[in-house]
N, C-alpha and C positions, 0 to 999 in steps of 0.2 A: 479480559481485553476484548472490546467490541469488534465484531466482524463488520467491516464497512462495505465489503464487496466480495463476491466469489464468482469465478468463471473457470470453466474447463478443469475443475478440480483444484484450482488455486484459491487459497483463502488469504484475503488482505485484512490485516488488523491494524489498529492504532491504539496506543496507550494514552491515557490521560496524564497530563503533566510530565511528558517524556522529555528526554534530553535532546539538544540540538545536534546536528542539523535536522531540519524537517525530513522525516522518513516514515516508511511504512514497514510493517512486519509481514513477511510473506511465507506461507507454508504450502508445500506441494510434494505429495508422495514421500513424506519423511524428510524432505529437505527444508531448511529454514534459512532465511536471509533478511537482512535489513536493506531496504532499497531507498535511495534518495529520491525525494519528490522532484527536486529541481531537474535532475538529468536522467533519472530512471536507472542509474547504475547501482549494481550490488555494492554496498558499502562494507558488509560483513556477512559471513556465511557463504552458502553456495546454492545455486539453482541450476538445473539442467539448461542448456543453451536455449532450447525452444521456449521454456517457461520464462527464462530471464528476458528473452526478446518480447514475449507477449506482455509481460509486466511493464517493461520499459515503454513500449508503445502505448499501453493503457495509461501509464503515468503522464505521458505527454498529452494525451487526449483529455485527461481529467485533472490537469495540474491545478487549475483554479479551485476546483471543488476540494481537492486534497489539501491545498494550502488553507482553505477556509476551515476544513475539518481540523487541521493542525492547530489553528488558532482557537477553535472551539475546545479542543482537548486541553490546551494550555490554560484556558479559562474555566476548565472543569465543567463544561456544558455538554449536553448529549450530542453525540456525533450523528451525522446524517449518512444514510446509505447512498452509495454511488453505484450506478449501473455497471455491470461487468462487461468484459469484452465480447461476451456472447449476447449482450443486450438483455440479460435476464433481470 
């Protein structure tokens, strides 16, 4: 599964041809969660509060790029890297 972004030890991944609703897979220090692109809320799994807040804010700032990548994933096209919250 391609890593589309990483920041502060948080890894953001997206599967090709994944199930709705549009979401990302987040890993942070042994925690894993599915996070909705639309609202940035944890849909499944668990993240520490600070990591969840960072990911939610990042989703809001990069919503269009994430939705674009979601469509690319559905179309089985290569995904584009998205800058992290640390601007890396």
